[in-house]
Structure formats: structure tokens, C-alpha cells
C-alpha positions in Angstrom: 13.6 -59.3 34.9 10.7 -59.7 32.3 10.9 -60.1 28.1 7.3 -59.5 27.7 6.0 -56.3 26.0 3.7 -55.4 28.3 4.6 -52.0 30.0 5.1 -50.9 26.3 3.1 -47.7 25.5 0.3 -47.8 23.2 2.2 -45.4 21.1 4.9 -48.7 20.2 3.0 -51.5 20.5 0.4 -49.9 17.9 3.2 -48.9 15.4 4.0 -52.8 13.7 5.6 -50.4 10.8 8.4 -49.4 13.0 8.6 -52.1 15.7 9.0 -56.2 15.8 8.0 -58.2 18.7 11.5 -59.1 19.7 12.3 -55.2 19.5 9.2 -54.3 22.1 10.2 -57.2 24.1 14.1 -56.1 23.9 13.1 -52.2 24.6 10.7 -53.3 27.7 13.9 -55.2 29.5 15.9 -51.7 28.7 13.2 -49.6 30.6 12.7 -52.3 33.5 16.4 -52.2 33.9 17.1 -48.3 33.9 13.9 -48.8 36.6 15.8 -50.6 38.9 19.3 -48.7 38.1 17.5 -45.3 39.2 15.5 -46.5 42.1 19.1 -47.7 43.2 20.3 -44.6 42.5 23.5 -46.6 40.3 21.7 -44.1 37.6 21.1 -40.3 37.4 17.0 -39.7 36.4 16.8 -36.0 37.0 18.6 -34.3 33.6 19.6 -37.1 31.9 17.7 -39.2 29.1 18.9 -42.5 28.3 18.7 -43.6 24.2 18.2 -47.3 24.8 17.6 -48.3 21.0 18.5 -47.6 17.4 17.4 -49.1 13.9 18.0 -47.9 10.5 15.2 -49.1 8.2 16.1 -48.6 4.4 13.0 -48.8 1.8 14.0 -49.3 -1.8 10.7 -49.7 -3.2 10.0 -45.9 -3.2 10.6 -43.4 -6.0 12.9 -41.6 -3.2 14.7 -44.1 -0.9 13.6 -43.4 2.3 16.6 -43.9 4.9 14.5 -44.1 8.0 16.2 -43.9 11.6 14.2 -44.6 15.0 16.0 -43.9 18.4 13.7 -44.9 21.5 14.9 -42.6 24.3 14.4 -43.7 28.5 12.7 -40.7 30.2 13.0 -40.7 34.1 9.5 -39.6 36.1 11.8 -37.0 37.4 13.6 -35.3 34.9 13.4 -31.9 35.4 13.4 -30.2 31.8 10.7 -29.8 29.3 13.0 -30.3 26.4 16.1 -32.9 25.2 18.8 -32.5 23.2 20.3 -35.1 20.6 23.3 -34.9 18.5 25.4 -38.6 18.4 26.5 -39.9 15.0 24.2 -41.3 12.9 25.2 -45.0 11.5 25.3 -44.0 7.8 28.7 -42.4 7.5 30.4 -45.2 5.7 27.6 -45.2 2.8 28.6 -41.5 2.4 30.0 -41.9 -1.6 26.4 -43.6 -2.7 24.4 -40.4 -1.2 24.0 -37.4 -3.3 24.9 -34.1 -0.4 22.4 -32.2 -2.2 20.0 -34.5 -0.6 20.7 -33.5 2.3 20.9 -29.2 1.6 17.9 -29.0 0.1 16.6 -30.1 3.4 14.7 -33.2 2.1 14.9 -35.2 5.2 12.0 -35.0 8.7 11.7 -35.2 12.2 8.8 -36.3 14.4 8.7 -37.2 18.2 6.2 -40.3 18.9 4.9 -39.9 15.2 4.2 -36.7 15.4 6.5 -33.2 13.7 4.5 -31.2 17.1 7.3 -32.0 19.3 10.4 -30.7 17.4 11.7 -27.3 18.3 14.9 -27.4 16.5 16.4 -30.0 13.5 19.7 -29.5 11.8 21.2 -32.1 9.3 24.1 -31.6 7.9 26.5 -33.4 4.7 29.9 -33.8 5.4 31.5 -30.4 3.5 35.1 -32.5 3.1 35.0 -36.2 1.8 36.3 -37.6 4.8 34.0 -35.7 7.3 30.8 -36.9 9.2 27.2 -36.4 8.7 26.0 -34.9 11.2 22.6 -34.1 12.7 21.1 -32.1 16.4 17.9 -32.5 17.1 16.1 -30.7 20.6 12.5 -31.8 21.2 10.1 -31.6 23.6 9.0 -33.9 26.5 5.5 -33.4 28.7 4.1 -34.7 31.6 3.1 -38.1 29.8 6.2 -39.1 27.9 7.6 -39.1 31.7 4.9 -41.1 33.1 5.6 -43.5 29.9 8.8 -43.4 30.1 9.5 -44.3 26.7 9.7 -42.0 24.0 10.5 -42.3 20.0 12.6 -40.2 17.7 12.0 -40.8 13.9 14.4 -39.0 11.4 13.9 -39.6 7.9 16.4 -39.1 5.1 14.8 -39.2 1.5 18.6 -39.9 -0.6 19.3 -40.9 -4.1 22.1 -43.7 -4.4 24.1 -43.5 -7.3 26.8 -45.6 -8.9 26.7 -46.4 -12.8 27.1 -50.1 -12.7 24.4 -49.9 -10.6 26.4 -52.0 -7.7 26.2 -51.1 -4.0 28.4 -51.8 -1.3 26.5 -50.3 1.7 28.4 -51.1 5.4 27.0 -49.7 7.9 28.8 -49.0 11.7 27.9 -47.4 15.2 30.5 -44.9 16.4 32.1 -45.8 19.3 31.5 -42.3 20.5 27.8 -42.9 20.5 26.1 -43.6 23.5 24.1 -46.8 21.8 26.9 -48.9 20.1 24.5 -51.2 18.6 21.8 -50.9 16.1 19.2 -52.6 14.4 19.0 -52.8 10.0 16.1 -53.5 8.1 16.4 -53.4 4.0 13.2 -53.8 1.9 13.8 -53.9 -2.0 11.5 -55.1 -4.7 12.4 -56.7 -7.6 14.5 -54.0 -9.1 17.0 -55.2 -7.2 19.1 -58.1 -6.5 20.1 -59.1 -3.1 23.8 -60.5 -3.6 25.1 -63.0 -1.0 23.9 -62.0 2.3 25.9 -63.1 5.2 24.0 -65.5 7.0 25.8 -64.4 10.6 25.2 -61.3 9.8 21.1 -60.9 9.8 18.7 -62.9 11.5 15.7 -63.0 8.6 17.0 -63.2 4.5 14.2 -63.3 2.2 13.6 -62.5 -1.3 12.7 -58.6 -0.4 13.9 -58.4 3.2 16.6 -58.3 5.2 16.8 -58.0 9.2 19.9 -57.6 11.7 19.2 -57.1 15.4 21.0 -55.1 17.5 24.4 -55.5 15.6 27.8 -53.4 15.6 27.8 -53.1 12.0 26.4 -55.0 8.8 26.7 -54.9 5.3 24.9 -55.4 2.3 25.2 -55.7 -1.2 22.7 -54.6 -4.0 22.4 -54.9 -7.7 20.5 -52.3 -9.4 18.8 -54.5 -12.5 17.2 -51.4 -14.2 21.0 -50.4 -15.0 21.9 -52.5 -17.9 25.9 -53.2 -18.1 27.5 -53.5 -21.8 31.1 -55.0 -22.2 30.9 -53.3 -25.4 31.4 -49.5 -23.3 34.3 -51.4 -21.0 36.3 -52.7 -23.3 38.5 -50.7 -26.6 38.1 -52.0 -30.2 40.6 -54.7 -30.4 40.2 -56.1 -27.4 36.2 -56.2 -28.0 37.1 -58.0 -31.8 37.8 -61.4 -30.4 34.1 -61.9 -29.6 31.1 -62.4 -31.7 28.0 -60.9 -31.6 26.7 -64.0 -30.1 29.2 -64.0 -27.3 29.0 -60.7 -26.9 25.2 -61.0 -25.6 26.1 -64.1 -23.4 28.3 -61.8 -21.8 26.3 -59.2 -21.0 23.7 -61.6 -20.3 26.3 -62.5 -17.3 27.3 -59.3 -16.4 23.5 -58.5 -15.8 22.6 -61.7 -13.4 25.6 -62.9 -11.8 24.9 -62.6 -8.1 28.1 -60.1 -6.8 29.9 -60.8 -3.7 31.6 -57.7 -2.1 35.4 -58.3 -2.4 35.5 -61.2 -4.7 36.6 -61.4 -8.4 34.0 -62.7 -10.8 34.8 -65.0 -13.7 31.9 -63.8 -16.2 33.0 -65.4 -19.3 36.1 -67.5 -20.4 36.9 -68.2 -23.8 40.3 -70.7 -25.2 41.5 -69.9 -29.3 43.8 -72.8 -30.1 45.7 -71.5 -32.8 46.8 -74.9 -34.1 49.4 -75.3 -37.1 51.3 -78.1 -39.0 
């Protein structure tokens, strides 16, 4: 089985903002594998489509944070229907505590097939009604002859969200549900100077830089971010009696530390230490 991208449709090749070279190679491998399995009869073709790759792209550089979800499907040549329905769970359940539910209720999202919304027949996006409910979305989209000939089609779903935390600290965890056909997902995170990426784990990411993280085909991944625009003040956290133990200079130093330290999820952090010796006689 080859690992090149020669069989990838032009729609994917010409969309570098969507997929990197290793992603295109992987998609091509999965396509060739399904071609062989359907020819041998080990996979059904007539009434089945197959999700073969998924990716979450989270861009923090926009005024409204954009969370994009990409799913690439394999469409058999002899697929008999003109539409398909996809309703598996998105891997964003664990970050629901940071997402304002009104962003979903007010339909601040979009859905596209191969970069166009024309092929979308129906799209529902539902936020959890209760604390432990899950985000749900269902998409019905058209499949034409060209899609069957190329065998690949890309579904793009975008969510305009707002992350809220009064401390400006976000421990974002993404998990692929065991109920999904695909239990692996790639993740791309883009930030700017307004955010600090805190202690990313090398084994979770294929690329780590100041402004970007990329994880390829993971069961789950996590990201800790500090929003540097939200300034923390120790005066807002301690009562007057405890605060009286520090001078103005010390309080200023504590605040500097609070706003510049790289936080590490699950760890306690020493921000400032002061020892007072009260020596008598």
C-alpha cells in the first residue's frame, strides 16, 4: 500500500489550511485500504460511508474563538443513496465547562461539504441541557456522482465559541468517544501573544512551538492555556489580615509572579515565599 498523496482529490490538495502532508498521506492510505477491502467483499459499499479521518482545529487568534471540526469520509463508487447522515459525538465534551452554552443555542456555527454550504441539507447542533449531558450535532449532506468517483468528501463544522474562566486559566481536555466509528483524532491549536502555552507534554504533540501545537491521530490530548489579558491580583484573593503581612513592594512582586508563571495542570505552584523571624532576647 502506498503512502503518497497522488490519489488525493484536488479539493484536499489545494487546502493546506485544512491538512498537512502527513495528514494527506494518511487519508490516502485509508482510501487505498478501503478500496481493497470493498473489492474483496470484506467491507460493504452500497449503503455505507466510512469516516476515515477527523481533526479539531482551535484558533485562539480571532476575536471570537473558532473551533473547527473536519471529518473526511470515504464514499464507495456504488453508494446507492444521494444523501448521508452523520451524527457521532464531537470530541469536545470535556471542555464544555468553559464554553458558553448560548453560543450553541444562538446558532453561532456553520457547516460545509468540500468547502461549500450548498450540499448541506440539514444541520442540528445542540448544547447539553444538563451538567452531564453531551454536545450533540447531526448533519445530513448531499452526495453527487463526482463525490462517488473521487471517493472522498470533507465535512467541516465550525463553532464560534467563548471560553470563560475568571482566572484566565484553561485546562482543555479532548477525548474521542468509544461509541464513535473513529476513536482517533488530530488536534491543531493556534495562539497569539495574548496566550501562554503552559508546559505542553512532548509525547502528546508532534509539533510544539510558541504559537502552535499539533497532535496527530491521538485518542485524547490536553492543553493548558493562560490568557495574559486577565490580570490576577492577590488583593482580590486574600483578606485584609493576611494581606497586612506583605508590603506594597511584596504585593507587587506577588502579582507579577501570578501573571507570568507557567502553570502546570495538577500541580501546586509556589508563587512567593516570605519568612519572618521574630527573635527575642
